[in-house]
C-alpha positions in Angstrom: 55.5 178.5 155.1 57.8 176.0 153.4 56.0 176.0 150.1 54.3 172.7 150.8 50.7 171.7 151.3 50.9 171.3 155.1 52.2 174.7 156.1 49.7 176.3 153.6 46.7 174.6 155.2 48.1 175.3 158.7 48.2 179.1 157.8 44.7 179.0 156.4 43.4 177.3 159.5 45.1 179.9 161.7 43.3 182.6 159.8 40.0 180.9 160.2 40.6 180.6 163.9 40.7 184.4 164.1 44.4 185.0 164.4 46.2 187.8 162.8 48.5 185.7 160.5 51.7 186.6 158.6 53.3 184.1 156.3 57.1 183.6 156.6 59.4 181.6 154.3 62.9 180.8 155.5 65.8 181.3 153.0 68.3 178.7 154.3 70.9 178.8 151.5 72.8 181.7 150.0 72.7 179.6 146.8 69.2 178.0 146.7 70.0 176.2 143.4 72.3 173.9 145.3 69.4 172.6 147.4 67.0 169.9 146.4 64.1 170.7 144.2 60.7 169.3 143.4 59.5 166.5 145.7 62.9 166.6 147.5 63.1 170.2 148.5 61.8 172.4 151.3 63.8 175.6 151.0 64.4 176.2 147.3 63.5 179.1 145.0 60.5 177.2 143.7 59.4 176.5 147.2 59.5 180.2 148.1 57.3 181.0 145.1 54.8 178.3 146.0 54.7 179.7 149.5 54.1 183.2 148.2 51.3 182.1 145.9 49.6 180.2 148.8 49.8 183.3 151.0 48.2 185.3 148.3 45.3 182.9 148.0 44.9 182.8 151.8 45.1 186.6 151.9 47.9 187.2 154.4 51.1 189.2 154.3 54.2 187.3 153.2 57.9 187.7 153.9 61.1 185.8 153.3 63.5 185.7 156.3 67.2 185.1 155.6 68.4 182.4 158.0 71.1 181.1 155.7 74.1 181.9 157.8 72.6 180.5 161.0 71.4 177.4 159.2 74.8 176.7 157.9 76.4 177.2 161.3 73.9 175.3 163.4 72.7 172.6 161.0 75.2 172.0 158.1 78.4 172.4 160.2 76.9 170.3 162.9 76.2 167.6 160.3 79.9 167.6 159.3 81.1 167.6 162.8 78.9 164.7 163.9 80.0 162.5 161.0 83.6 163.4 161.6 83.2 162.1 165.2 81.7 158.8 164.0 78.1 159.8 165.0 74.9 159.8 163.0 73.0 163.2 163.2 69.5 164.0 162.3 69.7 167.4 160.5 65.9 167.9 160.3 65.7 167.5 164.1 68.6 170.0 164.5 66.9 172.5 162.2 63.7 172.3 164.3 65.7 172.9 167.4 68.1 175.6 166.3 66.2 177.4 163.4 62.4 176.9 163.3 61.7 177.0 167.0 64.6 179.0 168.3 65.8 181.7 165.8 62.4 182.0 164.2 60.4 182.1 167.4 62.8 184.5 169.0 62.5 186.9 166.1 58.7 186.5 166.0 58.3 187.3 169.7 60.6 190.3 169.3 58.4 191.6 166.5 55.3 191.3 168.7 53.8 188.0 167.5 52.4 185.5 170.0 53.4 182.2 168.4 54.8 180.3 165.5 52.4 178.1 163.5 53.7 175.2 161.5 52.4 172.3 159.4 54.0 169.6 161.6 51.9 166.6 162.4 51.7 166.7 166.2 49.3 167.8 168.8 49.4 169.8 172.0 47.2 168.5 174.8 45.2 170.6 177.2 48.0 170.0 179.6 50.4 171.7 177.2 52.4 168.5 176.5 53.5 167.5 173.0 51.5 164.5 171.8 51.5 162.2 168.7 49.4 163.2 165.7 46.2 161.2 164.9 47.8 160.1 161.6 50.5 157.6 162.8 52.1 157.5 159.4 52.7 161.3 159.4 53.4 161.8 163.1 56.3 164.2 163.6 56.4 164.4 167.4 59.8 162.7 167.3 61.5 165.5 165.4 59.8 168.1 167.7 60.9 166.4 170.9 64.0 168.7 171.1 61.8 171.7 171.8 62.0 173.2 175.3 58.8 173.8 177.2 59.1 177.5 176.5 59.4 176.9 172.7 56.5 174.4 172.8 54.4 177.0 174.6 55.0 179.4 171.7 54.1 176.9 169.0 50.9 175.8 167.3 50.3 172.7 165.2 46.8 173.0 163.6 47.2 169.7 161.6 47.8 167.3 164.4 44.2 166.1 164.4 43.9 165.5 160.7 45.0 162.7 158.4 47.3 163.8 155.5 44.9 162.8 152.8 42.2 165.0 154.3 44.7 167.9 154.4 45.2 167.6 150.6 41.5 167.5 150.0 41.1 170.7 152.1 43.9 172.4 150.2 42.1 171.7 146.9 38.9 173.0 148.3 40.7 176.2 149.4 42.1 176.6 145.9 45.7 176.1 147.0 47.9 175.0 144.1 50.2 173.0 146.4 47.4 170.5 147.2 49.1 167.7 145.2 52.7 168.8 145.6 54.8 165.8 146.7 56.2 165.7 150.2 59.8 166.7 150.8 62.2 163.9 151.6 65.8 163.3 152.6 68.3 166.1 153.4 67.5 169.4 151.8 71.1 170.7 151.6 72.5 167.7 149.8 71.4 168.5 146.2 72.0 165.1 144.6 71.2 162.9 147.6 74.8 161.6 147.7 75.5 162.0 151.4 78.9 160.1 151.1 80.1 162.4 148.4 78.9 165.5 150.2 80.9 164.5 153.3 83.9 163.6 151.2 84.0 167.0 149.6 84.1 168.7 153.0 86.0 166.2 155.2 88.4 164.8 152.5 89.6 161.3 152.2 91.8 159.1 154.3 92.4 155.4 153.7 91.5 153.1 156.5 90.7 149.5 157.2 87.4 147.6 157.4 87.9 144.8 160.0 85.9 141.8 161.1 84.9 142.6 164.7 85.3 139.1 165.9 88.5 137.9 164.3 90.3 141.2 163.6 90.8 140.1 160.0 91.1 143.0 157.5 88.3 142.5 155.0 88.6 145.7 152.9 89.5 149.3 152.9 87.8 152.7 152.7 88.7 156.3 152.1 87.0 157.8 155.2 85.2 156.4 158.2 82.9 159.4 158.1 81.2 157.8 155.2 79.7 155.1 157.3 77.0 154.7 159.9 76.1 152.1 162.5 73.9 149.4 161.0 75.0 150.1 157.4 74.9 147.0 155.1 75.4 148.2 151.6 78.4 150.0 150.0 81.0 148.4 152.3 83.2 147.1 149.4 84.3 144.0 151.2 86.8 141.7 149.4 84.9 138.4 150.1 81.6 137.3 151.7 81.4 135.9 155.2 82.0 132.2 155.7 78.3 131.6 156.5 77.2 133.6 153.5 75.3 136.1 155.5 75.6 139.9 155.1 77.8 142.0 157.3 76.9 145.3 158.9 78.8 148.2 160.3 79.1 147.6 164.1 81.5 150.4 165.2 83.3 153.4 163.8 86.5 154.8 165.4 87.5 158.1 163.8 90.8 158.3 165.8 92.3 155.4 163.8 89.9 155.6 160.9 88.7 152.1 161.6 85.4 150.5 160.7 84.4 147.2 162.2 81.8 144.9 160.7 79.9 141.7 161.7 76.6 139.9 161.7 73.3 141.6 162.3 73.0 139.8 165.7 75.9 141.9 167.0 73.9 145.1 166.4 71.4 144.1 169.1 71.4 146.5 172.1 69.3 146.7 175.2 70.7 149.7 177.0 71.0 153.1 175.6 72.6 156.1 177.3 72.0 159.8 176.4 73.5 163.1 177.3 71.6 165.8 179.1 67.9 165.4 178.3 65.3 168.0 177.4 62.3 167.5 179.6 59.0 168.5 178.0 57.0 167.1 180.9 57.9 167.4 184.6 61.5 166.3 185.2 61.8 162.9 187.0 64.5 161.7 189.2 63.5 158.0 189.8 63.3 155.2 187.3 60.0 155.0 185.4 58.3 152.9 182.7 58.0 154.5 179.2 58.1 153.9 175.5 61.2 154.7 173.5 61.5 155.8 169.9 64.9 155.9 168.1 64.0 157.0 164.6 61.5 159.5 163.1 59.1 156.7 162.0 60.7 153.8 163.7 59.6 151.1 166.1 58.5 151.9 169.6 60.2 150.0 172.5 58.9 149.5 176.0 61.7 150.4 178.4 62.7 151.4 181.9 64.2 154.8 181.9 66.5 155.9 184.7 67.7 159.6 185.0 71.3 159.3 186.2 74.6 161.1 186.0 73.1 164.0 184.1 71.6 161.9 181.3 69.1 159.1 180.7 69.7 155.3 180.7 67.0 153.3 178.9 66.8 149.6 179.5 64.8 148.2 176.6 62.5 145.3 177.3 63.1 144.0 173.7 66.3 144.6 171.8 66.8 147.2 169.1 69.2 147.0 166.2 71.6 149.4 164.6 71.4 152.2 167.2 74.0 154.9 166.5 75.4 157.6 168.7 74.1 161.0 167.6 70.6 159.8 167.0 67.8 161.1 169.2 66.2 159.0 171.9 62.6 160.2 172.6 60.7 159.1 175.6 56.9 158.8 175.4 54.8 158.3 178.5 52.4 155.5 179.2 49.6 156.3 181.7 48.9 158.9 182.8 50.5 160.9 180.0 49.4 158.6 177.2 51.1 159.4 174.0 52.8 162.5 175.3 56.5 163.2 174.8 58.2 163.3 178.2 61.8 163.9 177.3 64.5 163.5 174.6 68.2 163.2 174.6 71.0 162.6 172.1 72.4 159.1 172.3 76.0 158.9 173.6 76.5 155.1 173.9 74.8 151.7 173.7 75.4 148.4 175.4 75.2 145.2 173.5 72.3 142.8 174.1 73.5 139.9 176.3 72.2 137.2 173.9 74.3 138.6 171.1 77.4 137.3 172.8 78.9 140.8 173.1 79.3 142.2 176.6 81.4 145.2 176.0 79.9 148.7 175.9 79.7 150.2 172.4 80.7 153.7 173.4 80.2 156.7 171.2 82.8 156.7 168.5 85.9 158.6 169.3 85.2 158.7 173.1 
């Protein structure tokens, strides 16, 4: 129970379904005051109090589990390491993988519980596959695609068939004070929302060059390549505009020589994406197959041909994507017969530039 409306209603529905329910709030920081509060938090002191009050209204036992040390090791330190390597991580996805559906589920099963119930907007079909929620604007199947089949089997998502506005109405009807509490946003462990400053405090500063990818001309300087991500447009601090007056974007990051290359948006077009070892939520495949690819939590969906090879996945997009960064998750959704089911997921290792962009070299993962 995060302290928000979704997990509160999910708990209430689990009780109504006849389950023996215990509410658990995760303490993810040894100093909760440093985490975001209000609409931007999900693991602060005020959130734990909101969760406890919701549990009291529902009439279930409530506990706080201290996961601060493991969260720091598996999520925060991973966040630092990925940026230091020139990659762009998704800490919420990593939290689901390592904390909510690994550490929590393991402890729950050890204590004799049968499953972990959450307020995520996703569904499990009769076939046991993970499927999109009926509310497309709230669908969270992307950030759950890192779960193993065993973890998925031990998980329940009671809200997947309900639009968010109806969940809020239900919460009010149930007398839950969190009914109108704003949703959490952004990264919970960066208190002021300043990701660049957060990384600088941990990884330090080191002056480097910002270079035009086509001409090699030095356009500016920076104090740490870890403060950039592929596709970034703002905050580049360039000395002068491009000759054609169009904005420049970050095209590549090389931590080894602390170099950032920039260029036009067209140079961000990619049509081939390569992942590391995938997690298969459906039956593993060995031959190429047609699927739909999603690259961001609420991003566009791309039809693609997916080929399992060399221990990873290669996705050939039928239409180009822009600004795809190593470290992001590639999630594979099935067309018929699986419909909107998640088939597999993998962390992006590299991309290949779209042919029409005039760039033929492989944009390998930074630092490789």
